[in-house]
BAGU-861657 format. One record per residue (C-alpha): x negated, y, z; residue number from 1. Coordinates in pm, 1 decimal. Layout:
N
{{X, Y, Z}, NUM}
...
! end
This chain:
318
{{-11109.0, -2303.9, -11394.5}, 1}
{{-11030.7, -2470.8, -11065.2}, 2}
{{-11322.9, -2484.1, -10825.2}, 3}
{{-11392.5, -2550.2, -10460.4}, 4}
{{-11690.8, -2476.7, -10240.8}, 5}
{{-11836.2, -2701.8, -9976.8}, 6}
{{-11996.5, -2466.4, -9727.3}, 7}
{{-12312.6, -2586.6, -9559.6}, 8}
{{-12426.9, -2283.8, -9365.1}, 9}
{{-12361.7, -2213.9, -9001.1}, 10}
{{-12375.0, -1836.4, -9023.3}, 11}
{{-12181.5, -1613.8, -9259.7}, 12}
{{-12214.3, -1236.7, -9285.1}, 13}
{{-11891.6, -1054.5, -9222.1}, 14}
{{-11742.7, -708.5, -9190.8}, 15}
{{-11395.7, -560.4, -9192.9}, 16}
{{-11394.7, -550.1, -9571.5}, 17}
{{-11262.3, -853.0, -9756.5}, 18}
{{-11285.9, -912.4, -10126.9}, 19}
{{-11307.8, -1179.8, -10392.1}, 20}
{{-11641.4, -1232.2, -10559.3}, 21}
{{-11560.1, -1523.6, -10785.9}, 22}
{{-11299.8, -1778.2, -10875.4}, 23}
{{-11495.9, -2023.2, -10666.7}, 24}
{{-11487.0, -1861.9, -10324.9}, 25}
{{-11330.4, -1604.1, -10099.0}, 26}
{{-11610.6, -1428.9, -9910.5}, 27}
{{-11655.0, -1173.3, -9635.0}, 28}
{{-11903.4, -890.9, -9685.1}, 29}
{{-12240.0, -1016.2, -9554.9}, 30}
{{-12376.9, -725.4, -9351.4}, 31}
{{-12367.0, -876.3, -9002.8}, 32}
{{-12450.4, -1215.3, -8860.8}, 33}
{{-12208.2, -1405.0, -8643.2}, 34}
{{-12361.7, -1706.0, -8469.8}, 35}
{{-12097.2, -1970.2, -8535.1}, 36}
{{-12174.5, -2338.8, -8506.8}, 37}
{{-12036.4, -2507.9, -8814.6}, 38}
{{-11820.1, -2754.6, -8619.6}, 39}
{{-11650.1, -2460.2, -8444.8}, 40}
{{-11635.4, -2247.9, -8754.4}, 41}
{{-11298.9, -2349.1, -8899.2}, 42}
{{-11054.6, -2180.7, -8659.7}, 43}
{{-11274.5, -1876.1, -8607.0}, 44}
{{-11319.0, -1823.9, -8978.0}, 45}
{{-10943.5, -1862.9, -9026.6}, 46}
{{-10877.9, -1603.7, -8759.4}, 47}
{{-11135.1, -1369.1, -8910.9}, 48}
{{-10981.6, -1404.1, -9257.2}, 49}
{{-10633.7, -1336.1, -9117.7}, 50}
{{-10757.3, -1030.3, -8931.2}, 51}
{{-10952.6, -881.9, -9219.7}, 52}
{{-10671.4, -949.3, -9466.0}, 53}
{{-10432.1, -743.0, -9255.6}, 54}
{{-10677.7, -456.0, -9248.4}, 55}
{{-10727.7, -449.6, -9623.0}, 56}
{{-10384.2, -476.9, -9786.9}, 57}
{{-10493.2, -251.3, -10069.9}, 58}
{{-10741.7, -506.6, -10206.0}, 59}
{{-10570.3, -701.8, -10487.1}, 60}
{{-10635.9, -1073.5, -10508.0}, 61}
{{-10742.2, -1189.9, -10852.0}, 62}
{{-10556.8, -1522.0, -10820.7}, 63}
{{-10215.8, -1613.9, -10688.3}, 64}
{{-10330.7, -1885.2, -10451.0}, 65}
{{-10619.7, -1886.8, -10209.9}, 66}
{{-10911.4, -2103.2, -10324.4}, 67}
{{-10982.7, -2408.5, -10115.9}, 68}
{{-11268.0, -2366.0, -9872.5}, 69}
{{-11387.5, -2693.5, -9726.7}, 70}
{{-11606.4, -2672.4, -9418.5}, 71}
{{-11835.2, -2964.8, -9353.0}, 72}
{{-12015.9, -3045.9, -9031.9}, 73}
{{-12376.5, -3026.6, -9140.1}, 74}
{{-12702.0, -2870.2, -9039.3}, 75}
{{-12763.6, -2498.2, -9043.6}, 76}
{{-13017.5, -2383.0, -9298.9}, 77}
{{-13242.8, -2306.7, -9004.1}, 78}
{{-13217.5, -2668.7, -8897.6}, 79}
{{-13297.9, -2812.2, -9238.3}, 80}
{{-13651.5, -2937.4, -9202.0}, 81}
{{-13866.1, -2804.0, -9483.6}, 82}
{{-14142.1, -3016.1, -9629.1}, 83}
{{-14437.5, -2786.9, -9698.2}, 84}
{{-14593.1, -3040.2, -9930.0}, 85}
{{-14278.8, -3052.8, -10140.5}, 86}
{{-14260.7, -2675.2, -10131.7}, 87}
{{-14608.1, -2650.4, -10278.9}, 88}
{{-14520.2, -2900.9, -10549.2}, 89}
{{-14198.2, -2724.4, -10639.6}, 90}
{{-14363.6, -2384.0, -10638.2}, 91}
{{-14635.2, -2486.4, -10882.5}, 92}
{{-14593.0, -2382.9, -11242.7}, 93}
{{-14619.9, -2740.6, -11367.6}, 94}
{{-14381.5, -2991.4, -11207.1}, 95}
{{-14546.1, -3310.9, -11079.6}, 96}
{{-14498.9, -3626.3, -11281.4}, 97}
{{-14257.4, -3882.7, -11148.8}, 98}
{{-14382.3, -4156.5, -10918.8}, 99}
{{-14362.6, -4523.8, -10998.2}, 100}
{{-14009.1, -4538.1, -10858.8}, 101}
{{-13905.7, -4264.2, -11101.5}, 102}
{{-14067.8, -4391.0, -11419.7}, 103}
{{-13759.4, -4304.6, -11624.8}, 104}
{{-13824.3, -3933.4, -11571.2}, 105}
{{-14198.5, -3946.1, -11645.8}, 106}
{{-14162.3, -3883.0, -12019.0}, 107}
{{-13934.8, -3585.6, -11953.8}, 108}
{{-14176.8, -3439.8, -11697.7}, 109}
{{-14467.1, -3487.6, -11941.3}, 110}
{{-14282.6, -3288.3, -12205.7}, 111}
{{-14216.6, -3002.6, -11960.4}, 112}
{{-14580.5, -3012.5, -11844.5}, 113}
{{-14722.1, -2998.4, -12197.1}, 114}
{{-14489.6, -2714.5, -12294.3}, 115}
{{-14583.1, -2500.1, -11993.0}, 116}
{{-14954.5, -2578.1, -12016.3}, 117}
{{-14946.0, -2466.0, -12378.4}, 118}
{{-14774.3, -2139.8, -12287.1}, 119}
{{-15010.3, -2058.5, -12002.8}, 120}
{{-15320.9, -2135.0, -12208.1}, 121}
{{-15202.4, -1873.8, -12456.5}, 122}
{{-15105.6, -1619.1, -12191.8}, 123}
{{-15403.7, -1673.6, -11959.7}, 124}
{{-15251.7, -1418.8, -11719.5}, 125}
{{-15067.2, -1446.1, -11386.7}, 126}
{{-14703.0, -1547.5, -11419.0}, 127}
{{-14589.8, -1299.4, -11151.4}, 128}
{{-14697.9, -939.5, -11085.2}, 129}
{{-14916.3, -882.7, -10778.2}, 130}
{{-14653.4, -644.6, -10636.0}, 131}
{{-14287.8, -694.6, -10547.4}, 132}
{{-14025.1, -456.0, -10416.0}, 133}
{{-13659.2, -475.5, -10317.9}, 134}
{{-13517.1, -342.2, -10643.4}, 135}
{{-13142.6, -356.7, -10693.4}, 136}
{{-12904.4, -248.2, -10964.8}, 137}
{{-12838.3, 127.2, -10976.4}, 138}
{{-12569.1, 222.0, -10724.6}, 139}
{{-12345.8, 364.9, -10996.2}, 140}
{{-12265.5, 8.2, -11106.4}, 141}
{{-12104.8, -54.0, -10765.1}, 142}
{{-12194.5, -414.7, -10706.3}, 143}
{{-11980.6, -532.8, -10408.5}, 144}
{{-12292.3, -671.7, -10235.8}, 145}
{{-12511.0, -368.3, -10310.0}, 146}
{{-12582.7, -300.5, -9941.0}, 147}
{{-12571.3, -653.7, -9809.5}, 148}
{{-12884.1, -798.7, -9650.0}, 149}
{{-12799.9, -1169.9, -9643.2}, 150}
{{-12826.0, -1436.1, -9910.9}, 151}
{{-12599.4, -1740.4, -9874.5}, 152}
{{-12602.9, -2064.1, -10068.7}, 153}
{{-12312.5, -2308.8, -10084.1}, 154}
{{-12225.5, -2628.1, -10263.6}, 155}
{{-11964.7, -2585.9, -10535.4}, 156}
{{-11777.1, -2841.1, -10740.5}, 157}
{{-11569.5, -2818.7, -11056.6}, 158}
{{-11470.6, -3047.1, -11343.1}, 159}
{{-11836.0, -3059.4, -11453.9}, 160}
{{-11960.7, -3175.3, -11114.2}, 161}
{{-12160.3, -3015.8, -10834.8}, 162}
{{-12348.2, -2687.3, -10859.7}, 163}
{{-12533.6, -2453.3, -10624.3}, 164}
{{-12348.1, -2128.3, -10564.5}, 165}
{{-12530.4, -1828.1, -10421.2}, 166}
{{-12431.1, -1475.1, -10334.1}, 167}
{{-12611.2, -1180.7, -10185.5}, 168}
{{-12933.8, -991.7, -10254.1}, 169}
{{-13253.9, -1170.5, -10351.6}, 170}
{{-13423.8, -1151.9, -10011.9}, 171}
{{-13789.3, -1202.9, -9914.8}, 172}
{{-13724.4, -1568.7, -9831.9}, 173}
{{-13487.2, -1637.6, -10123.3}, 174}
{{-13708.2, -1890.2, -10301.6}, 175}
{{-13785.2, -2088.1, -9986.5}, 176}
{{-13417.0, -2092.9, -9893.2}, 177}
{{-13323.7, -2202.4, -10244.6}, 178}
{{-13569.3, -2494.5, -10228.7}, 179}
{{-13446.7, -2593.5, -9883.2}, 180}
{{-13089.3, -2621.6, -10006.2}, 181}
{{-13191.9, -2817.4, -10313.7}, 182}
{{-13380.3, -3062.4, -10092.3}, 183}
{{-13098.1, -3079.0, -9838.0}, 184}
{{-12844.6, -3187.6, -10097.4}, 185}
{{-13090.6, -3419.0, -10267.3}, 186}
{{-13120.6, -3600.7, -9934.5}, 187}
{{-12743.3, -3644.2, -9953.7}, 188}
{{-12780.0, -3800.1, -10300.7}, 189}
{{-12660.6, -3485.5, -10476.6}, 190}
{{-12906.9, -3389.7, -10749.7}, 191}
{{-12825.1, -3032.8, -10844.4}, 192}
{{-12906.2, -2889.3, -11186.3}, 193}
{{-12677.9, -2585.3, -11217.9}, 194}
{{-12679.8, -2243.5, -11049.5}, 195}
{{-12412.3, -1975.6, -11020.8}, 196}
{{-12537.6, -1654.4, -10859.8}, 197}
{{-12350.8, -1335.1, -10765.9}, 198}
{{-12615.4, -1077.1, -10674.2}, 199}
{{-12710.9, -708.3, -10705.0}, 200}
{{-13079.3, -801.7, -10735.0}, 201}
{{-13356.2, -762.8, -10477.7}, 202}
{{-13717.2, -878.4, -10450.1}, 203}
{{-13812.6, -939.3, -10810.0}, 204}
{{-14091.1, -1194.6, -10755.3}, 205}
{{-13859.6, -1411.5, -10545.0}, 206}
{{-13614.4, -1407.4, -10833.0}, 207}
{{-13889.2, -1497.4, -11079.5}, 208}
{{-13990.7, -1796.1, -10865.8}, 209}
{{-13632.3, -1922.7, -10863.6}, 210}
{{-13612.0, -1863.6, -11237.6}, 211}
{{-13937.3, -2052.6, -11291.6}, 212}
{{-13795.9, -2349.0, -11099.7}, 213}
{{-13469.6, -2333.2, -11295.2}, 214}
{{-13655.0, -2338.5, -11626.8}, 215}
{{-13916.7, -2599.9, -11538.8}, 216}
{{-13660.3, -2840.0, -11390.5}, 217}
{{-13409.5, -2803.7, -11675.3}, 218}
{{-13130.7, -2640.0, -11476.8}, 219}
{{-12844.1, -2454.7, -11641.2}, 220}
{{-12707.5, -2118.3, -11530.0}, 221}
{{-12343.0, -2016.7, -11517.8}, 222}
{{-12134.1, -1708.5, -11437.5}, 223}
{{-11758.9, -1712.5, -11381.1}, 224}
{{-11534.1, -1414.8, -11445.9}, 225}
{{-11575.8, -1251.1, -11105.1}, 226}
{{-11955.7, -1270.0, -11098.6}, 227}
{{-12192.9, -980.4, -11146.2}, 228}
{{-12552.4, -1098.3, -11183.0}, 229}
{{-12767.1, -784.6, -11186.8}, 230}
{{-13134.8, -690.5, -11182.3}, 231}
{{-13359.2, -981.1, -11070.8}, 232}
{{-13050.2, -1205.3, -11082.9}, 233}
{{-13048.0, -1140.9, -11457.6}, 234}
{{-13405.1, -1273.3, -11478.8}, 235}
{{-13282.0, -1591.0, -11306.5}, 236}
{{-12982.0, -1630.4, -11537.1}, 237}
{{-13208.6, -1594.6, -11841.1}, 238}
{{-13415.8, -1893.3, -11721.2}, 239}
{{-13136.7, -2149.9, -11765.2}, 240}
{{-13213.5, -2406.0, -12034.7}, 241}
{{-12844.7, -2380.1, -12116.8}, 242}
{{-12611.8, -2100.3, -12017.5}, 243}
{{-12240.3, -2043.9, -11972.0}, 244}
{{-12045.0, -1725.9, -11910.7}, 245}
{{-11676.2, -1666.8, -11853.6}, 246}
{{-11494.2, -1365.8, -11990.8}, 247}
{{-11518.1, -1092.8, -11726.5}, 248}
{{-11863.3, -1185.8, -11592.6}, 249}
{{-12157.7, -948.9, -11630.3}, 250}
{{-12533.6, -1006.9, -11645.3}, 251}
{{-12733.6, -685.1, -11605.9}, 252}
{{-13096.9, -602.8, -11686.8}, 253}
{{-13306.7, -299.0, -11603.4}, 254}
{{-13674.4, -211.4, -11573.7}, 255}
{{-13826.8, -278.5, -11228.9}, 256}
{{-13951.1, 27.0, -11042.0}, 257}
{{-14100.8, 134.7, -10710.0}, 258}
{{-13829.8, 275.8, -10482.3}, 259}
{{-13888.4, 635.6, -10369.6}, 260}
{{-14170.0, 683.3, -10621.1}, 261}
{{-14133.8, 845.6, -10962.5}, 262}
{{-14215.3, 646.3, -11273.9}, 263}
{{-14524.9, 738.4, -11469.8}, 264}
{{-14613.6, 643.9, -11824.7}, 265}
{{-14895.7, 423.2, -11695.1}, 266}
{{-14666.1, 240.8, -11452.4}, 267}
{{-14398.7, 185.1, -11717.8}, 268}
{{-14660.8, 32.4, -11947.6}, 269}
{{-14791.5, -183.2, -11662.9}, 270}
{{-14444.8, -310.6, -11571.2}, 271}
{{-14378.1, -397.9, -11935.0}, 272}
{{-14700.9, -599.5, -11947.9}, 273}
{{-14675.7, -760.2, -11602.0}, 274}
{{-14330.9, -914.8, -11648.5}, 275}
{{-14384.3, -1034.7, -12004.4}, 276}
{{-14553.5, -1367.4, -11905.4}, 277}
{{-14239.3, -1473.6, -11718.9}, 278}
{{-14017.4, -1360.4, -12004.9}, 279}
{{-14226.9, -1564.8, -12246.9}, 280}
{{-14210.5, -1868.0, -12017.7}, 281}
{{-13829.3, -1868.6, -12015.7}, 282}
{{-13825.7, -1797.3, -12389.9}, 283}
{{-13645.5, -1467.4, -12346.3}, 284}
{{-13549.2, -1257.8, -12647.3}, 285}
{{-13800.8, -977.3, -12704.2}, 286}
{{-13535.0, -751.8, -12851.0}, 287}
{{-13351.6, -763.2, -12519.3}, 288}
{{-13677.7, -721.2, -12324.4}, 289}
{{-13775.5, -412.0, -12524.2}, 290}
{{-13429.5, -265.5, -12477.0}, 291}
{{-13409.8, -280.4, -12098.1}, 292}
{{-13782.8, -228.4, -12039.0}, 293}
{{-13837.1, 62.1, -12277.5}, 294}
{{-13507.0, 216.5, -12380.1}, 295}
{{-13335.5, 238.2, -12041.1}, 296}
{{-13433.8, 453.4, -11741.3}, 297}
{{-13441.2, 344.0, -11377.9}, 298}
{{-13084.2, 461.5, -11318.0}, 299}
{{-12953.3, 271.3, -11619.4}, 300}
{{-12881.3, -94.7, -11682.5}, 301}
{{-12804.0, -293.6, -11994.8}, 302}
{{-12502.9, -518.4, -11938.4}, 303}
{{-12446.8, -847.3, -12118.3}, 304}
{{-12099.3, -999.1, -12121.4}, 305}
{{-11902.8, -1255.9, -12318.7}, 306}
{{-11880.1, -1016.4, -12613.7}, 307}
{{-12248.8, -940.5, -12671.0}, 308}
{{-12454.8, -1202.6, -12483.9}, 309}
{{-12504.9, -1433.8, -12780.4}, 310}
{{-12685.2, -1157.8, -12962.6}, 311}
{{-12977.1, -1213.3, -12723.4}, 312}
{{-12935.3, -1555.0, -12559.8}, 313}
{{-12732.6, -1858.0, -12657.5}, 314}
{{-12450.0, -1892.3, -12406.8}, 315}
{{-12126.9, -2089.3, -12406.5}, 316}
{{-11834.5, -1854.0, -12352.3}, 317}
{{-11530.0, -1991.4, -12171.8}, 318}
! end
């Protein structure tokens, strides 16, 4: 699958380690910030790639030709003005109905509203737990971004059209950043409705907020063969109203926990109960939920791939 990414961030994390994360993009490990203005970024990024490539000859490239990386002169994410009113609307469980200028979408919004109101009236409990920790996939699964501290979003394009590509941990500001990028591209007349995310996990509630948006706004989720979507990223993937996965990709689920504190029977029961409203909202399979919530310990993770994913969630395999 031939893809390209249109980068719209002015800072990329980098280190001396270079690797491929997906068919869509060649990325540098995001552990440090380098303050590059986007208009000056091309030659410096090229030099950095050349330098890091020479230092890491042992890393095999999963494709014979380098993917195209198109740099656009655009605003940094820090410069994208965020509309707090729109943030509040997007963050609400029930999306607002379309205005007069968007009457064609009113019926669709009404259907989403009625469906979610019905679910919440039955649940009558908070959608998100009152606590949230930076919980990532167990280290033994060796996610390449396990120790990264930066989340980047980029604009991708393939034969199906544009999509939002993200990689890195689910940080404290992940949901706000996600909304800012969606708005930024909408202002450029690009209405996104598909997400590809390569992540080891992170702050669970931030992931649930993104997943809630994905579900309520009828986005699809996708994972190409180099992507590993673990932990809270799995919760996001499960929210897609339609899903795709390429052979080689992995989507991992495990029970949330409190770092540096042992699990107790009471806490395990509470976690099971606290995350169930979200799982019900996205119409997740309870067999899968019971498996990773009850049958797997905190150092374990249940992996879905192209071979077994359709046992628990309908996904197009390509």
